[in-house]
C-alpha angles and dihedrals in degrees: 000000000000110000120240132209121196091344093304121121108245116234131227109226124201113204117193116199086030093158094054131104094271098023098067090054092048090052092052093045092052093047092048088055091055100256123139108244131203109196117207124191145107092261131024099196108143094009116133107267092218087076125090108245120225123187097178107138105251093200095056091110091230115158087210093059095116091062092042090054092054101264096269124196091224132025118202103192110203100144109122132142125230096002091163093049101073098191100038113139090229092077095070094032091059097041098094091047091056090049094050094046096048095044091049089051090053093045089051091060107273107165099200134020128192120188125186112238130179143224086243090076087073097051118195111011135148119214133003122354118215134171091278099050110123117246127228105157118204101197137053089247092054093044093052095046092047092049091050091051093049092048094049095045088055100042095044096040097103098030131097090244113109112222121208114184107192118199115205125197129187111346124202133185136054091061091176091072102031136084099210126120088266091058091048092050090050091053091047090052091050089049090056096247115164098207138023121214108242143175123240087282092215096120115110118227140175105247122194132177112242093236091055089046092052090052091052092047094053096044093047091049100052096049126079101192096088118042133172126035114007123177111222097202147102098250088222113117119212130176117257090233093053093047094048093045088051089050091053091051094046092051095041091233121168097205116109131212119251098214117211096015088121125037119239111261111258093227094054116100119231086234132008133153141155129266102236097194097111097043091046089055090051093048091049092052091047092052091049091051092049091051092054095048 
């Protein structure tokens, strides 16, 4: 018997990459909201034990993969190797495996698919990114993600499967499990370093706390009103220097930034952030539904 909450049929959500930096927070957020969660990964260390664990290889190529994965109502696909290594060869090597897996899930009867995208699909851009911003990725990571999005939008266009392509920006929080500059600064502080080599820090980014991001991911995934590209972001640009200095103050760290030790990357925009219009609409609808339950 599928549980209900406020008259609404509860969904079973499959999360691939459940043991990853973002995945473990998405699993917990979905469980806290009362959804049944199937967690898929190679390792489940740190994953909420309320989830059902699934170690079925997602890249087996099996046409029966949807049944093998438990026939979920929603798939949140977060499995991806080397996400912090933008020019790793694995991005293009794995691309066809992602395509086969996701299309076989849809052919098997999957009602709704969410895939994590990235601002790096767009490449060099100044200003706000929305669903119509042209893409010219400048890294192997961006190229692979962009190709996967284009392929899925074409193959699922005339199918019953709802596709949500969620573009993330600069994620903060849970430094113990991340590989961002915040995680590296934390490690340097723990190692007793006095300074941390830094860029000019002038670039503007769209920073979001990982708990807020997880909430957006789950709420965007379980709705079917807004499909396609959805920016999961704040829409509020802030300089890297200001955000890192704030981080140092919040944590009470003594380490100081060595500005200019590293050059700014040539493919990084001086200012880029997401247009939050679509996610704000989703959050507003979700709040209204919660208030009527």
